[in-house]
C-alpha positions as CSV (number, residue, x, y, z in Angstrom):
1,M,-6.7,-2.5,6.8
2,T,-9.4,-3.8,9.2
3,R,-12.7,-2.4,10.6
4,G,-14.6,-3.9,13.6
5,A,-12.9,-3.9,16.9
6,V,-10.0,-1.7,15.5
7,A,-11.1,1.9,15.1
8,L,-10.8,2.6,11.3
9,L,-10.0,5.8,9.3
10,A,-13.2,7.3,8.4
11,T,-12.3,10.3,6.3
12,L,-9.3,11.1,4.1
13,N,-7.2,14.4,4.5
14,L,-5.1,14.9,1.4
15,L,-1.5,16.0,1.8
16,A,-1.1,19.6,1.0
17,C,0.3,19.8,-2.7
18,G,1.0,22.4,-4.8
19,A,1.1,22.9,-8.6
20,A,4.6,22.2,-10.1
21,V,6.9,25.0,-10.9
22,E,7.1,25.8,-14.7
23,P,10.1,24.9,-16.7
24,S,12.2,27.6,-17.8
25,K,11.7,28.5,-21.5
26,G,15.5,28.2,-22.6
27,S,17.1,29.6,-25.9
28,T,16.4,28.3,-29.2
29,G,18.6,26.2,-31.3
30,S,20.8,27.0,-34.2
31,D,17.9,26.3,-36.6
32,G,15.5,28.6,-34.7
33,S,13.8,25.4,-33.4
34,P,13.2,25.2,-29.5
35,P,16.0,23.0,-27.7
36,A,15.4,19.5,-26.9
37,A,14.4,20.4,-23.3
38,A,12.0,22.7,-24.4
39,R,10.3,20.4,-26.9
40,A,9.9,17.8,-24.1
41,G,7.2,18.1,-21.7
42,A,6.8,18.4,-18.1
43,G,5.5,15.2,-16.4
44,A,2.0,15.9,-14.6
45,P,2.0,16.4,-10.9
46,G,-0.4,14.0,-10.3
47,I,-0.8,10.2,-11.9
48,G,-4.4,11.1,-13.1
49,D,-6.5,9.6,-10.4
50,P,-9.8,12.3,-10.4
51,H,-10.4,11.3,-6.7
52,F,-6.8,12.2,-5.6
53,P,-5.6,14.5,-8.6
54,L,-2.1,15.5,-6.9
55,D,-1.2,11.9,-5.5
56,G,1.4,10.2,-7.8
57,N,3.0,11.8,-10.8
58,G,2.8,11.6,-14.6
59,G,5.6,10.8,-17.3
60,Y,7.4,8.0,-16.1
61,D,7.0,4.5,-14.2
62,V,9.3,3.2,-11.4
63,A,10.8,-0.1,-11.6
64,H,12.9,0.1,-8.6
65,Y,13.4,2.1,-5.2
66,A,16.8,1.6,-3.5
67,L,16.4,3.2,0.0
68,E,19.1,4.2,2.3
69,I,18.0,5.6,5.6
70,G,20.0,6.2,8.8
71,Y,17.5,7.0,11.8
72,V,18.3,7.9,15.4
73,P,15.2,7.6,17.8
74,A,16.3,9.7,20.3
75,S,16.6,12.6,18.0
76,K,14.0,11.8,15.5
77,H,16.4,12.5,12.8
78,L,16.3,10.8,9.4
79,D,19.3,10.6,6.9
80,G,18.0,9.4,3.6
81,E,19.2,8.7,0.2
82,A,16.7,7.1,-2.4
83,T,17.8,6.1,-5.9
84,I,14.9,5.5,-7.9
85,R,15.1,3.7,-11.5
86,A,12.3,4.5,-13.8
87,T,11.2,4.6,-17.5
88,A,10.0,8.1,-19.1
89,T,6.6,7.2,-20.6
90,Q,6.8,10.7,-22.5
91,P,9.6,13.1,-23.4
92,L,10.5,14.5,-20.3
93,S,12.1,18.0,-19.6
94,R,11.0,17.7,-15.9
95,F,9.4,15.3,-13.5
96,N,8.0,15.3,-9.9
97,L,8.2,13.1,-7.1
98,D,6.1,13.4,-3.9
99,L,7.8,14.2,-0.9
100,H,6.3,15.5,2.5
101,G,8.9,17.7,4.5
102,F,12.7,17.2,4.9
103,K,15.4,19.3,3.4
104,V,16.5,18.2,-0.1
105,S,20.4,18.7,-0.6
106,E,21.1,17.0,-3.6
107,V,19.5,15.5,-6.6
108,T,20.9,13.8,-9.7
109,V,19.9,12.3,-12.8
110,D,21.8,9.5,-14.1
111,G,24.6,10.8,-12.4
112,A,24.6,14.5,-13.3
113,A,23.4,17.2,-11.1
114,A,19.7,18.2,-11.4
115,R,18.0,21.2,-10.7
116,F,15.1,20.9,-8.4
117,S,12.5,22.9,-6.5
118,R,9.8,22.5,-4.0
119,D,6.2,23.5,-3.8
120,G,4.3,21.6,-1.0
121,D,4.6,17.9,-1.4
122,E,5.8,18.4,-5.1
123,L,9.7,17.8,-5.6
124,S,10.0,19.2,-9.2
125,V,13.2,17.8,-10.8
126,T,14.7,19.1,-14.1
127,P,17.5,17.0,-15.2
128,A,20.6,18.3,-17.3
129,K,19.5,16.8,-20.4
130,P,15.9,16.1,-21.4
131,L,14.8,12.3,-21.2
132,A,13.4,10.8,-24.3
133,Q,10.2,8.7,-24.3
134,G,11.1,5.0,-23.4
135,A,14.6,6.0,-21.8
136,E,15.2,4.5,-18.8
137,F,17.0,6.8,-16.0
138,A,18.1,6.8,-12.3
139,V,17.2,9.9,-10.0
140,R,19.2,9.9,-6.8
141,V,17.7,12.4,-4.1
142,A,19.5,13.1,-0.8
143,Y,17.4,14.4,1.9
144,S,17.4,14.8,5.8
145,G,15.1,16.3,8.6
146,E,12.4,15.1,11.1
147,P,9.8,12.7,9.4
148,Q,6.4,14.4,9.8
149,P,3.5,11.7,9.7
150,V,0.0,12.9,8.4
151,R,-2.2,13.8,11.4
152,G,-5.8,14.0,10.3
153,S,-8.9,15.0,12.2
154,S,-10.0,13.2,15.4
155,N,-11.6,10.4,13.1
156,L,-8.7,9.9,10.7
157,G,-5.7,8.9,12.7
158,T,-2.1,9.0,12.0
159,Y,-0.3,7.4,9.3
160,G,3.3,7.5,7.5
161,F,6.5,7.3,9.3
162,I,5.5,7.7,12.9
163,P,8.2,8.2,15.3
164,T,8.1,6.1,18.5
165,K,10.1,6.0,21.9
166,D,12.3,3.3,20.4
167,G,12.0,3.8,16.7
168,A,9.0,4.3,14.4
169,F,5.6,2.9,13.2
170,V,5.4,2.9,9.4
171,T,1.9,2.5,7.9
172,A,1.4,4.6,4.9
173,E,-2.0,4.1,3.4
174,P,-3.1,6.0,1.6
175,N,-0.4,8.6,0.8
176,G,2.0,8.6,3.4
177,A,5.1,6.8,1.8
178,R,6.1,10.4,0.8
179,T,6.5,11.0,4.6
180,W,9.9,9.2,4.6
181,F,11.0,8.6,0.8
182,P,10.4,10.6,-2.6
183,A,8.0,8.3,-4.7
184,N,5.6,8.3,-7.1
185,D,3.0,7.7,-4.2
186,H,-0.1,6.0,-5.8
187,P,-1.1,2.1,-6.1
188,A,-1.0,2.4,-9.8
189,D,2.8,2.7,-10.1
190,K,4.0,-0.6,-8.5
191,A,7.8,-1.4,-8.0
192,T,10.6,-3.6,-6.2
193,F,12.4,-2.3,-3.1
194,D,15.9,-2.6,-1.5
195,F,16.1,-1.4,1.9
196,K,19.4,-0.4,3.7
197,I,18.5,0.9,7.4
198,T,21.0,2.1,9.5
199,V,19.9,2.3,13.4
200,P,21.6,2.3,16.8
201,R,22.5,-0.8,18.5
202,G,19.8,-2.6,20.0
203,V,17.1,-1.5,17.6
204,T,15.7,-3.8,15.1
205,A,14.9,-2.6,11.4
206,L,12.1,-4.4,9.8
207,A,10.9,-4.0,6.2
208,N,9.2,-5.8,3.6
209,G,10.4,-9.0,1.8
210,E,13.6,-11.0,3.2
211,L,16.6,-9.8,5.1
212,L,19.6,-10.0,3.2
213,S,22.1,-9.2,6.0
214,R,22.5,-7.8,9.4
215,K,25.8,-6.1,9.9
216,P,27.7,-3.7,12.5
217,A,27.6,0.1,11.1
218,A,30.1,2.8,12.0
219,G,29.4,4.3,15.3
220,G,28.2,1.4,16.9
221,G,25.0,1.1,15.1
222,T,23.5,-1.8,13.0
223,T,22.7,-1.7,9.6
224,F,19.7,-4.0,8.1
225,T,19.4,-4.7,4.4
226,W,16.0,-6.0,3.1
227,R,14.7,-6.9,-0.2
228,E,11.3,-7.2,-1.6
229,S,11.8,-8.6,-5.1
230,N,8.0,-8.7,-5.8
231,P,6.4,-5.2,-7.3
232,M,4.8,-3.4,-4.3
233,V,2.7,-0.2,-3.8
234,T,4.3,2.6,-2.1
235,Y,1.8,2.8,0.6
236,L,2.8,-0.9,1.5
237,A,6.3,-0.2,2.1
238,T,7.6,-0.3,5.8
239,A,10.7,0.6,7.8
240,T,9.5,-0.3,11.2
241,L,12.1,0.2,13.8
242,G,12.2,-0.8,17.6
243,K,13.0,-3.2,20.1
244,F,11.3,-6.4,19.2
245,R,11.3,-9.9,20.0
246,L,11.1,-12.3,16.9
247,R,10.3,-15.6,16.0
248,E,11.4,-17.3,12.7
249,G,10.6,-20.2,10.7
250,K,8.4,-21.8,8.3
251,T,4.5,-22.3,7.9
252,A,3.8,-26.0,7.8
253,G,3.4,-25.5,4.1
254,G,6.9,-24.4,3.8
255,I,6.5,-20.6,3.6
256,P,9.1,-18.4,5.5
257,N,7.4,-17.1,8.4
258,L,8.6,-14.2,10.6
259,A,6.5,-12.8,13.5
260,A,7.8,-9.8,15.9
261,T,6.3,-8.1,18.8
262,D,7.3,-5.1,21.0
263,P,8.4,-6.4,24.4
264,R,5.1,-5.4,25.9
265,Y,3.3,-7.9,23.8
266,A,6.0,-10.7,24.1
267,G,3.2,-13.0,25.3
268,A,1.4,-12.7,22.0
269,L,4.4,-13.6,19.8
270,D,3.8,-17.5,19.6
271,K,0.2,-16.8,18.9
272,L,1.0,-14.5,16.1
273,Y,3.5,-16.6,14.6
274,E,1.4,-19.7,14.7
275,R,-1.8,-18.1,13.5
276,S,-0.2,-16.1,10.7
277,G,1.4,-19.4,9.4
278,E,-2.0,-21.4,9.6
279,I,-4.0,-18.9,8.0
280,T,-1.5,-18.1,5.2
281,D,-1.4,-21.9,4.6
282,H,-5.2,-22.1,4.4
283,W,-5.6,-19.1,2.0
284,V,-3.1,-21.1,-0.2
285,K,-5.8,-23.8,-0.4
286,V,-8.5,-21.3,-1.1
287,F,-7.0,-18.5,-3.1
288,G,-4.0,-20.3,-4.8
289,P,-0.2,-20.0,-4.4
290,Y,1.1,-17.5,-1.8
291,P,2.6,-14.5,-4.1
292,F,5.3,-13.7,-2.1
293,G,8.5,-15.1,-0.4
294,S,7.6,-14.7,3.2
295,T,4.7,-14.2,5.6
296,G,4.3,-13.2,9.2
297,G,3.2,-9.9,11.1
298,V,4.3,-7.3,13.5
299,I,2.9,-5.9,16.8
300,D,4.2,-2.8,17.8
301,D,3.7,-0.4,20.9
302,F,2.1,2.3,19.1
303,S,-1.8,2.8,19.5
304,A,-2.6,3.3,15.9
305,G,-6.2,2.2,16.3
306,Y,-5.7,-0.1,13.1
307,A,-4.1,-2.7,11.3
308,L,-2.2,-2.5,7.8
309,E,-1.4,-5.2,5.6
310,N,2.2,-4.1,4.5
311,Q,3.3,-6.7,2.1
312,T,4.8,-9.7,3.8
313,K,4.4,-8.0,7.1
314,P,1.2,-6.8,8.3
315,M,1.3,-4.3,11.1
316,Y,-0.9,-4.3,14.3
317,G,-0.7,-0.9,15.9
318,G,-0.8,-1.4,19.8
319,F,-3.0,-4.4,20.1
320,E,-3.0,-8.1,19.9
321,P,-5.1,-9.2,16.9
322,D,-7.6,-11.8,16.8
323,E,-7.9,-14.4,14.1
324,S,-10.2,-12.5,12.2
325,I,-8.1,-9.4,11.9
326,I,-5.0,-11.8,11.0
327,A,-7.3,-13.6,8.3
328,H,-8.0,-10.0,7.3
329,E,-4.5,-8.7,6.7
330,L,-3.2,-12.1,5.2
331,A,-5.9,-12.0,2.6
332,H,-4.8,-8.8,1.3
333,Q,-1.7,-10.4,0.4
334,W,-3.7,-11.6,-2.7
335,F,-6.1,-9.1,-2.8
336,G,-5.0,-5.5,-2.7
337,N,-1.1,-6.2,-2.4
338,S,-0.6,-8.7,-5.4
339,V,-3.7,-7.4,-7.2
340,S,-3.7,-4.0,-6.6
341,I,-6.1,-1.3,-7.6
342,K,-5.5,1.2,-10.3
343,R,-7.6,4.0,-8.8
344,W,-8.8,4.6,-5.3
345,K,-12.5,4.5,-6.3
346,D,-12.0,0.5,-6.6
347,L,-10.9,0.3,-3.1
348,W,-13.6,-2.4,-2.2
349,L,-11.6,-4.7,-4.4
350,N,-8.9,-4.8,-1.6
351,E,-11.3,-4.4,1.7
352,G,-14.5,-6.2,0.2
353,F,-12.4,-9.0,-0.4
354,A,-10.4,-9.0,2.7
355,T,-13.6,-8.7,4.8
356,Y,-15.0,-11.6,3.0
357,A,-12.3,-13.7,3.8
358,E,-13.0,-13.1,7.5
359,W,-16.5,-14.8,6.8
360,L,-14.6,-17.5,5.0
361,W,-12.3,-18.0,7.8
362,A,-15.1,-18.2,10.4
363,E,-16.9,-20.6,8.1
364,H,-13.8,-22.8,8.1
365,R,-13.3,-22.6,11.8
366,G,-17.1,-23.5,12.2
367,D,-18.0,-20.2,14.1
368,S,-20.5,-19.1,11.8
369,T,-21.3,-19.2,8.1
370,A,-20.8,-16.4,5.3
371,E,-24.6,-16.7,4.9
372,Q,-25.3,-16.0,8.3
373,R,-23.2,-13.0,8.6
374,F,-24.5,-11.9,5.2
375,R,-27.9,-12.0,6.7
376,T,-27.2,-10.3,9.5
377,A,-25.8,-7.4,7.7
378,L,-28.8,-7.4,5.3
379,N,-31.0,-6.9,8.3
380,R,-29.7,-3.6,9.1
381,A,-32.3,-0.7,8.9
382,A,-33.0,0.9,5.8
383,D,-31.6,4.2,6.9
384,D,-28.2,2.6,7.8
385,A,-25.5,4.5,6.6
386,I,-24.0,1.5,4.4
387,W,-27.0,1.6,2.1
388,S,-26.6,5.4,1.1
389,Y,-22.9,4.6,0.3
390,P,-22.3,3.0,-2.8
391,P,-19.1,1.0,-2.2
392,G,-18.1,0.7,-5.9
393,D,-17.0,4.4,-6.1
394,T,-15.4,5.5,-2.9
395,R,-15.5,9.1,-1.8
396,P,-12.2,10.9,-1.3
397,D,-13.2,12.5,2.0
398,D,-14.6,9.2,3.2
399,L,-12.4,6.4,1.8
400,F,-12.6,3.9,4.5
401,H,-16.3,4.1,5.1
402,E,-17.7,0.8,6.3
403,S,-19.8,0.4,3.2
404,V,-16.3,-0.2,1.3
405,Y,-15.7,-3.2,3.7
406,L,-19.1,-4.4,4.6
407,R,-21.2,-3.9,1.4
408,G,-18.1,-4.8,-0.5
409,A,-18.0,-8.2,1.1
410,M,-21.8,-8.4,0.8
411,T,-21.2,-8.1,-3.0
412,L,-19.2,-11.0,-3.2
413,H,-21.5,-13.2,-1.1
414,A,-24.3,-12.3,-3.4
415,L,-22.4,-13.0,-6.4
416,R,-21.4,-16.4,-4.8
417,Q,-24.9,-17.3,-4.3
418,E,-25.8,-16.3,-7.8
419,I,-22.9,-18.5,-9.8
420,G,-22.5,-21.3,-7.3
421,D,-19.8,-22.5,-5.1
422,D,-17.5,-23.9,-7.6
423,T,-17.4,-21.0,-10.1
424,F,-17.2,-18.6,-7.2
425,F,-13.9,-20.0,-5.8
426,K,-12.6,-20.7,-9.1
427,L,-13.1,-16.9,-9.9
428,L,-11.2,-15.9,-6.8
429,R,-8.1,-18.1,-7.7
430,T,-8.4,-17.2,-11.3
431,W,-8.6,-13.4,-10.5
432,A,-5.5,-13.8,-8.1
433,A,-3.5,-15.8,-10.8
434,E,-4.5,-13.6,-14.0
435,H,-3.5,-10.3,-12.2
436,E,-0.6,-11.5,-9.8
437,H,1.7,-8.6,-9.1
438,G,-0.3,-6.2,-11.3
439,N,-3.2,-3.9,-11.1
440,A,-6.8,-4.4,-11.9
441,T,-10.3,-2.9,-11.9
442,T,-14.0,-3.5,-11.2
443,D,-14.6,-3.8,-14.8
444,Q,-12.1,-6.4,-15.2
445,F,-13.5,-8.5,-12.1
446,T,-17.0,-8.1,-13.4
447,A,-15.8,-9.4,-16.9
448,L,-13.8,-12.3,-15.5
449,A,-16.9,-13.1,-13.6
450,E,-19.3,-13.1,-16.4
451,R,-16.9,-15.1,-18.6
452,L,-16.3,-17.9,-15.9
453,S,-20.1,-18.2,-15.0
454,G,-21.5,-17.5,-18.6
455,K,-24.0,-15.4,-16.7
456,Q,-24.6,-11.5,-17.4
457,L,-24.1,-10.1,-13.9
458,G,-24.1,-6.2,-14.6
459,S,-27.4,-5.7,-12.6
460,L,-26.0,-7.8,-9.7
461,F,-22.9,-5.6,-9.6
462,D,-24.8,-2.3,-10.2
463,A,-27.0,-2.8,-7.2
464,W,-24.5,-3.9,-4.9
465,L,-21.8,-1.4,-5.9
466,F,-23.3,1.6,-7.4
467,Q,-27.0,2.2,-6.0
468,P,-27.5,4.4,-2.9
469,R,-29.9,1.9,-1.5
470,R,-30.4,-1.4,-0.1
471,P,-30.6,-4.1,-2.9
472,A,-33.7,-6.2,-3.1
473,V,-33.0,-10.0,-2.3
């Protein structure tokens, strides 16, 4: 997600979530012991992130989401069926999914009807039989209604599934996936995705990954089937719908490239396509092999005030992005999308890296050097807000603070100065390769930097990431 010319989310308004309903006690077995369902425990209503205690869920790990969605822009009505394949990480008598709004009509687990209840954004599911630790299972949820995006305070913006006049603009960071499908809605649980999206004739459905088919649907509509075969965090999933103009092909380096623009921005289509291809190919040289099957970008006619790095298809909300913003969002494909955070406190690993990529792109283009941008930022007044906000431990009520971006990037430049260019760029490539399609932490990045450089770097990272003051330089 970009800052700068794009108005950025400044505070986080957590979705209202309640505690999970307690499981029924049940009767004792013939030997006087509790039945298996009672012996099994309930999965926690949160994944364990102390900054966001009710985001995600405990007790299972998702492998795959198969989402079937029908959406009618005129009525803003969504019919959905989600089939989620997962593995129990503990004996489970009950587990939760995150879902915001909608009427749930049916839930099954491994084909058998399951009891379910709602409490805020927690959908609690009690399978007919308890699940053993290590058991693979499939939960299917049928739901319908009008999607309700998250609308924050005046400086937060709107995110999630956002209805538009001709479809929907779908950008879900940080926890808006639940506004259009039931999920383990936290970046720690990545999964692959299939999307089957049915829309009225003339509407295009864009989702992550690659298009498998486009077929006529009953009633005169069209069904688009997309697949993202690489693991993805839930907030990066999209089903953006509308009347788009498309340009498809390959980058000079051979990576499939798709650009799409609302007709209002038709004049920007070629530029978006060409710049996305050029920048993707350049990042391959800097960061290592492209981690996904395609690249590109989408400009929609919704004034979101921000861009989001949706996996394989960055979204630009109501504006034509300049090269710096495209460079930022495409760098996220390596840093944030392929290598994802485990906890939100480490968000600088996404945004600091992508912001530093802006500096590297400017350096590549000969516009300015990273050193010049670093010095400009360093010259900010001692009472500037970035110095009192340590970016290494983001605040849940101010998740997207400028410090996470700018001081995060400055951390990387200070590291580059300390360990030299050869080791620094080897570090970026090694980080992307060793954690490809996984999750990682600041401690792991620090350890890798020390291993490759042979230096003790704890004091450098502490000064730049964790102290509420301007580091001495």
